[in-house]
C-alpha positions as CSV (number, residue, x, y, z in Angstrom):
1,M,-6.1,-7.5,9.7
2,S,-4.6,-6.0,12.8
3,N,-1.9,-7.7,14.8
4,R,-4.4,-7.9,17.7
5,C,-6.8,-9.9,15.6
6,R,-4.0,-12.1,14.4
7,Q,-3.1,-12.8,18.1
8,H,-6.7,-13.8,18.8
9,I,-6.7,-16.2,15.9
10,I,-3.4,-17.8,17.0
11,N,-4.8,-18.1,20.6
12,A,-8.0,-19.7,19.3
13,I,-6.3,-22.4,17.3
14,S,-5.8,-25.4,19.7
15,P,-6.3,-29.2,19.6
16,N,-10.0,-28.6,20.2
17,N,-10.4,-26.0,17.4
18,S,-9.6,-26.8,13.8
19,L,-8.6,-24.1,11.4
20,T,-12.0,-24.3,9.8
21,A,-13.7,-23.8,13.2
22,V,-11.5,-20.7,13.8
23,S,-12.4,-19.5,10.4
24,R,-16.1,-19.7,11.1
25,M,-15.6,-18.3,14.6
26,F,-13.9,-15.1,13.4
27,D,-15.8,-15.0,10.0
28,V,-12.5,-14.9,8.1
29,D,-11.6,-16.9,5.0
30,L,-9.9,-20.2,5.7
31,S,-7.0,-19.3,3.5
32,I,-6.2,-16.3,5.7
33,I,-6.4,-18.4,8.9
34,H,-4.1,-21.0,7.2
35,R,-1.6,-18.3,6.2
36,I,-1.4,-16.8,9.6
37,W,-1.1,-20.1,11.3
38,K,1.6,-21.4,8.9
39,E,3.7,-18.2,9.4
40,Y,3.3,-18.5,13.1
41,Q,4.4,-22.2,13.0
42,L,7.5,-21.4,10.9
43,S,8.7,-18.2,12.5
44,R,6.6,-17.7,15.7
45,K,5.8,-14.3,14.1
46,I,2.4,-12.8,14.7
47,A,2.8,-9.3,13.4
48,K,2.0,-8.7,9.8
49,A,4.8,-7.7,7.4
50,P,4.9,-4.0,6.6
51,K,3.6,-2.9,3.2
52,G,4.9,-0.5,0.7
53,G,7.8,1.6,1.7
54,N,9.6,4.6,0.3
55,R,9.2,4.7,-3.4
56,A,11.7,6.4,-5.6
57,K,10.6,9.7,-6.9
58,S,9.4,9.8,-10.5
59,L,11.0,13.1,-11.3
60,N,14.5,14.4,-10.7
61,I,15.2,17.8,-9.1
62,S,15.2,19.9,-12.3
63,Q,12.0,18.3,-13.5
64,E,10.4,18.9,-10.1
65,S,11.5,22.5,-10.3
66,I,9.9,22.9,-13.7
67,L,6.7,21.5,-12.3
68,W,6.7,23.9,-9.4
69,D,7.3,26.8,-11.8
70,I,4.2,25.8,-13.8
71,I,2.2,25.6,-10.6
72,E,3.5,29.0,-9.3
73,D,2.7,30.5,-12.7
74,D,-1.0,29.4,-12.5
75,C,-2.1,27.5,-9.4
76,S,-5.6,27.1,-10.7
77,L,-4.7,24.5,-13.3
78,T,-6.5,21.2,-13.3
79,L,-4.3,18.1,-13.1
80,E,-5.0,17.4,-16.7
81,N,-3.9,20.9,-17.8
82,L,-0.9,20.8,-15.5
83,S,0.1,17.5,-16.9
84,D,-0.2,18.9,-20.5
85,R,1.9,21.9,-19.7
86,F,4.5,19.8,-18.0
87,F,4.6,17.5,-21.0
88,N,5.1,20.5,-23.4
89,A,8.0,21.7,-21.2
90,T,9.8,18.4,-20.6
91,N,8.3,15.8,-23.0
92,I,7.4,13.7,-20.0
93,R,3.8,12.6,-19.5
94,I,2.6,12.3,-15.9
95,I,-0.4,10.1,-15.6
96,R,-2.9,10.3,-12.8
97,T,-1.5,7.4,-10.8
98,Q,1.9,9.0,-10.7
99,W,0.8,12.2,-8.9
100,R,1.1,10.6,-5.5
101,D,4.7,9.7,-6.1
102,I,5.9,13.2,-6.9
């Protein structure tokens, strides 16, 4: 949910509008409205917390170099074949979900 929507929710909550009414008004689950309101009451914070961040790389520099050598040797490899060749060279298995971290 955008910070702008969160601001609209905070503005809509008043003595005349209950959290349930605001939930219906914006078609948002009551638990989300409650969480936004509670955080606003505790810290006066409207902006959502950032997600994720910089993850540590899965491979060190020498392993990354080996991977690039395999790619330069045959750039038409599928991810599965590339993973197999990298495993044969380093004894490290790269699974599909790790490719985005390299």
